[in-house]
C-alpha positions as a printed Julia matrix, in Angstrom:
180×3 Matrix{Float64}:
 104.05  42.7   133.78
 104.96  39.09  134.12
 108.19  38.78  136.46
 109.77  36.6   133.78
 110.21  40.18  131.64
 109.65  42.56  135.0
 113.6   42.76  135.13
 114.47  43.34  131.9
 112.08  45.89  131.18
 112.72  47.73  134.36
 116.74  48.17  133.96
 115.89  48.95  130.3
 113.94  52.09  131.85
 115.64  53.48  134.34
 119.02  53.46  132.0
 115.94  55.21  129.64
 115.09  57.71  132.69
 118.95  58.56  132.48
 118.62  59.41  129.28
 115.56  61.7   129.69
 117.81  63.17  132.52
 120.62  63.92  130.68
 120.88  67.34  131.24
 120.36  67.37  134.92
 122.96  64.77  135.55
 125.06  66.94  133.23
 125.2   69.91  135.8
 124.96  67.73  138.65
 128.75  67.62  139.33
 128.36  65.43  143.14
 127.07  61.27  142.95
 124.54  60.46  141.13
 122.68  59.28  144.54
 122.2   62.81  145.72
 120.56  64.14  142.16
 116.37  65.03  142.21
 116.35  62.96  139.15
 117.45  59.83  141.36
 115.08  60.8   143.9
 112.04  60.6   141.48
 112.95  57.11  139.84
 113.55  55.86  142.82
 110.37  57.04  143.34
 109.13  55.27  140.45
 110.39  52.29  140.78
 108.46  51.95  144.76
 105.52  53.73  144.17
 104.24  53.03  141.09
 106.87  49.49  139.27
 106.92  47.69  142.52
 103.53  47.11  142.9
 101.91  46.45  139.43
 105.12  43.59  139.06
 103.69  42.76  142.54
  99.44  42.96  141.66
 100.51  39.87  138.54
 102.96  38.07  141.75
  99.59  37.99  143.67
  96.45  37.62  142.14
  97.39  36.78  138.36
 100.66  34.38  139.96
 100.65  31.74  137.32
 100.17  33.95  134.44
 103.41  36.09  135.79
 105.5   32.96  135.96
 103.9   32.44  132.38
 103.02  29.05  133.38
 106.39  27.74  133.43
 106.42  26.77  137.12
 102.77  25.43  139.26
 104.62  26.06  142.49
 106.49  29.29  144.12
 106.96  30.01  147.24
 106.26  33.67  148.46
 109.39  34.2   149.62
 110.62  34.0   146.32
 108.02  35.88  144.37
 108.37  38.93  147.45
 112.08  38.3   146.2
 111.68  38.72  142.42
 109.13  42.11  142.98
 111.66  43.7   144.79
 114.86  42.49  142.21
 112.37  43.93  139.57
 112.32  47.95  141.81
 115.65  47.31  141.84
 116.53  46.6   138.49
 114.69  50.08  138.17
 117.22  51.98  140.32
 120.01  49.72  138.58
 119.49  50.72  135.32
 119.13  54.57  136.07
 123.2   54.24  137.69
 124.07  52.13  134.47
 122.93  54.67  132.38
 123.66  57.65  134.71
 126.99  56.89  134.66
 127.31  56.56  130.22
 125.29  60.1   129.85
 127.3   61.89  132.19
 130.51  60.41  130.48
 128.67  61.29  127.12
 128.21  57.86  125.44
 125.11  58.44  124.07
 125.62  54.78  122.39
 126.31  52.47  125.02
 123.62  54.44  126.76
 120.68  53.18  124.21
 122.36  49.55  123.52
 121.79  49.25  127.87
 118.59  50.86  126.97
 117.68  48.62  124.26
 119.31  45.88  124.92
 116.94  44.43  127.33
 113.97  46.09  125.36
 115.2   43.95  123.01
 115.26  40.87  124.56
 112.63  41.2   125.74
 110.58  42.03  122.66
 112.82  38.8   120.88
 110.74  36.7   123.42
 107.43  38.01  122.8
 106.23  35.59  120.1
 107.19  32.36  122.06
 105.22  34.04  125.29
 102.32  34.94  122.55
 100.1   32.26  123.38
 100.79  31.71  127.29
 100.09  35.94  128.05
  96.96  35.61  126.57
  95.53  33.62  128.23
  93.92  33.53  132.43
  93.94  30.23  133.99
  95.35  28.31  136.59
  98.74  26.55  136.03
  96.59  23.18  135.7
  93.69  24.72  134.13
  96.55  25.71  131.03
  98.95  22.98  131.06
  95.74  20.54  131.41
  94.09  22.88  127.92
  90.71  23.39  129.43
  89.04  26.57  131.48
  91.32  28.69  129.86
  89.69  31.88  129.5
  90.76  35.08  126.66
  92.78  37.47  128.31
  90.61  40.32  127.21
  88.08  39.02  128.55
  88.69  38.02  132.25
  89.51  40.13  135.39
  93.13  39.72  134.23
  92.42  42.0   131.55
  91.2   43.58  133.13
  93.98  44.66  135.36
  95.79  44.96  132.63
  94.32  47.52  131.73
  94.28  49.4   134.96
  98.01  49.0   135.24
  99.04  50.1   132.28
  97.15  53.26  132.23
  98.66  53.76  135.9
 101.86  53.07  134.29
 101.53  55.27  131.09
 100.19  57.87  133.33
 103.13  57.57  135.81
 105.95  57.09  133.09
 104.76  60.6   131.17
 104.71  62.5   134.51
 108.24  60.62  134.64
 109.72  62.1   131.27
 108.2   66.08  132.28
 109.71  65.7   136.34
 113.06  64.68  134.61
 113.42  67.04  132.29
 111.99  69.76  134.78
 114.56  72.27  135.07
 116.14  71.29  137.85
 115.8   74.55  141.14
 118.97  76.49  141.86
């Protein structure tokens, strides 16, 4: 996940998780942070989303920034990765508040607007996303490698698979009936 999109996608995912957990959130009268769904979302953000985003920052940083910056301090990288995980939880909290108030249209907008922004930006980013290179190689037009045959492509495939399994588990866990 490129860091450029990670925050919007994370926020959208968090809001979608709230929509999936609507039944449990509707049964609970306490604060959202005391629900099992909140703990599940925090676990997803910390154990799946944060490492997935962090992998690309650490090992494919230039690609993760879409070759827009040659140098970026590691403190910025760390801050952006942690912020992306925080966006998952924030999206859940915003979505949970709307879901509890039965504002379905607004809850779906909280899911759809960030996702729509990412989808709108993809056509402008495809050339950058399709290759693996360093900043200098991309800017100089040499040494680029198609993503499908690169280590980055293998990483995308593996991280995508882990996230897909994690998302499937999230839907199952958030829809499972709460224990009495």
